[in-house]
N, C-alpha and C positions, 0 to 999 in steps of 0.2 A: 504494500500500500504506500503510495506516495502521498505525503500529507504536507500541508503548509504549516508554518510556524504556529499559527493560532490553534489549529487542530492538535498539533503535537503538544503544545503547552496545556491544553485542556485535558488531554489523555494523561499526561505526566502528573498534573495536579491531582487528578482523580486517583492515580496509583499511589502517590505519596500520602494522600489522605487515608487510603486503604491500609497502607503500611502503619501509619499512626494508630488507626483503630485496632489493628492486629496486635500491635505492641501493648496497647492498653488492655486488651482482652487476654493477653498471655500472662498477665500478672507476674512479671519478672522484675527483678531489681536492676533496671537499666534507666539511666537518666537520658532523656532525649530532648532536643530543642529544634524547632523549626526556624531556620535561618532565612534571611531574605534571598530571593532569587531561586527558590525551589530547592533548597538544601535541607536535608534532615541529618542531624548529627547525633549519633548514639554514643554515650560514654559509659564504660563499664567500671566496676569496682577497682580493677587494677590500673585504671587510668587510660587504658587503650580505647580507641574509637573506631567506629564504622561511620563513614560518610556516604550518604546516598544523595545524589543530585541529578537534576535533569541537565542534559547537554543539548541545547537547542540546535546548534549548528549541525551536529551529527544525528539529531532526532533520536537520541538514546537516553536511557537512564544509566548512570554510572554508579558503581559501588566500589568504595575503597575499604578494605578490611586488612587485618594482619596477614591473612593468607593470600592477599593479592588484590588486583583490580579486575573488575568485571563490567562488561557493557551489555545492555539489554535493549532490544528493539521490539516495538509493538508488532505483534503478529496479527494480521487481519483475519482472524478465525472467529468462529461463532462466540467463543468465550473471551476473545480480546486479551490474550495473554502477552506478557512481556517475556521474551526468551533470550537466553545468552547468545551472543554473536559467535562465540567459539564452540560451545558445546550443546546449545539448544535447551539448556536447563531453564526451567521456569523461575522467574525472579523470586517469588515468595518461598519456593523450595530452597533456593540457594541462600536467601537471607536466613531462613531457619537454620541452615547448616553453619554459616559463618557466625551467627549470633550465638548458637550453641557452643561453638568452639571458644569464642571469646568470653562467654558468660560462665563456662565451666559446668553447664547444666543443660539438659535437653530442652530445647525450645522449638515449638512448632507454631508457625504463623499461618493462620487460615485466611 
């Protein structure tokens, strides 16, 4: 799907809001802050961080974690998933994995 900047920003904002809601629902001890420009910053007890942000020029959501950097593109499927550009892993599944690693406990984001 080729999308313009307005479409991308709307889809990315919706996904970032979904991630926030999933973090709240997960009831885990992670501090997070929504920063200007579509950036979500998660901070863990050990001081490590995960940064989730939209990259408008590339039309991707980027995730920076201790285990590496990940890029996700919107897949124009019926379920409207964001999938990894390298491995096709769905964004929420990958976030569950990297958050679990950094939190030191099993976290599943729905």
